[in-house]
C-alpha positions, -999 to +999 in steps of 0.1 A: +001+001-001+016+035-014+004+069+003+014+098-012+012+136+004+028+169-004+034+201+009+004+225-005-032+212-022-019+236-052+007+209-064-019+186-065-018+183-101+015+167-098+002+143-070-025+134-095+004+128-121+021+109-101-005+083-086-020+079-122+016+069-131+019+046-106-013+031-114-007+025-149+025+004-140+009-012-109-025-024-111-044+002-088-074+024-072-066+058-066-083+070-031-084+108-029-075+124+008-081+161+000-106+172+022-122+196-001-119+173-032-142+151-018-170+174-028-189+175-059-178+208-079-153+239-081-131+215-100-107+245-114-108+257-076-103+223-063-078+211-089-097+178-091-086+155-119-109+152-147-125+118-157-104+120-192-073+124-170-078+093-148-067+068-176-096+044-169-079+039-129-107+039-106-110+069-079-126+068-047-135+094-017-138+119-052-164+143-056-193+121-034-202+151-018-233+169-034-240+194-002-217+220-003-222+229+033-220+192+049-194+185+075-168+162+063-152+149+092-119+131+097-145+104+111-159+106+078-128+099+056-115+073+080-144+053+072-149+058+037-110+049+031-115+015+056-142+009+030-127+017-001-090-002+014-115-036+015-127-030-019-098-026-036-078-055-016-108-077-025-107-068-064-069-079-057-056-041-065-029-017-047-043+011-030-027+042-036-037+075-013-029+105-027-038+140-012-029+169+006-047+165+041-021+157+063-043+158+092-070+131+075-041+108+073-029+109+108-060+107+122-060+070+101-027+063+109-033+069+145-065+063+156-068+033+172-103+024+166-093+020+127-072-008+135-048+009+105-013-007+113-023-042+124-039-046+088-024-029+061+014-023+058+020+007+041+052+036+028+049+071+022+065+092-005+066+128+004+069+152-030+088+182-016+090+217-029+117+242-008+093+270-006+112+299-023+104+281-049+071+271-040+057+301-037+065+320-068+048+285-087+016+292-063+016+330-073+022+317-115-004+288-103-030+311-090-030+333-121-034+301-144-068+291-126-080+324-127-074+327-164-089+292-167-120+301-150-123+303-114-133+335-109-167+330-132-167+290-116-167+310-076-197+334-092-218+303-101-217+291-071-221+325-049-249+329-025-253+357-004-247+353+034-238+313+029-214+304+055-179+300+043-163+280+070-183+245+062-180+220+034-164+230+000-169+270+005-138+264+027-117+260+000-095+286-006-111+314-030-143+307-022-142+334+008-113+354-006-137+362-035-170+373-014-162+411-010-160+413-049-195+392-053-213+413-030-198+443-046-211+433-085-248+428-067-248+472-057-253+494-082-229+526-094-195+509-090-175+517-116-154+492-139-115+505-121-135+501-086-147+464-095-110+458-108-096+469-075-113+450-055-113+418-077-072+420-075-073+427-042-092+393-039-069+375-059-041+387-039-054+373-007-063+340-024-024+341-030-010+352+000-039+321+022-026+298-003+012+301+012-002+302+043-017+269+039+017+257+024+034+264+051+008+248+078+010+211+053+052+210+058+049+217+094+020+189+096+046+166+072+072+172+089+058+160+119+047+128+107+077+123+090+094+131+129+069+102+136+067+079+107+107+075+103+119+055+074+083+046+062+080+080+047+103+087+020+112+123+009+114+136-033+129+164-036+108+183-071+120+217-068+142+214-097+106+206-113+090+231-103+121+259-110+118+243-145+086+252-149+089+287-133+114+294-163+090+278-190+110+249-194+097+216-208+098+196-174+085+162-183+115+148-190+131+162-156+097+147-136+104+115-154+141+113-137+132+129-107+099+121-091+081+094-115+113+070-114+126+070-084+084+066-070+081+034-091+118+019-075+102+030-037+065+012-044+082-017-064+108-020-035+079-020-008+060-044-024+090-071-026+094-062+007+059-072+022+035-098+025+011-080+006-002-104-024+002-084-047+040-082-047+046-116-066+023-101-097+041-084-123+049-051-120+030-036-149-006-037-165-005-058-196-038-064-198-046-029-212-066-022-185-049+011-181-031+031-208+003+046-200+006+084-188+038+100-200+058+067-186 
């Protein structure tokens, strides 16, 4: 069983790409551990992987909650994960848990009622990025999300007076744009003032994304202190440097992230009692298509 995590939810696409690449090489099913991606909707804001990008690999706990204000708790997460794990292992597949909500993973691992460690072997792959490189990447990423239609997506979701401390409305970008949408509803506001408020809302979105990244880094470092050799860190900083330089980073990503991760998972499976370890380390049945490997 392999679990992947990362410094920030805004690097979600890199974690997702890794999990799907692993899934194309080891007959696998993926379990989402991002607490915002469990909700249906706001796909741009939450960086949710689209069906067309999943290479036919089954995904669990992804977009399963329709009520935007439902409080999906840590206990809910553990319940759904344990159910998914039973199903996936019964299918003879490797479960891959991927996401940035490290507090949810911590609950899964440490809560004695889950009996997780007594039932499953696991390893962790930590995709790390140095903060001085991560911050400008996150700045760029938010701009890309805005260009992709993030503001319009949140506008369609906007409800005046809604509680942004619950459910999917906690997603960074939603509370920050509230004041802009409220101002849009007023008469007599000129375009210059609207643009000013919008820029400030986007600035706050970036700032809170930076804060989230720092908090997640602190949590995963604490997990690393606890888990010791169970967690293996891969430094992907050079990949993000290439992205910021506008270079083609695919080959670098393959060499720095994907290949070492493949070796980690193969070595983990060979060293455990997990039944899948005796299977071939590739999908020869044509179920999944390769994703850049």
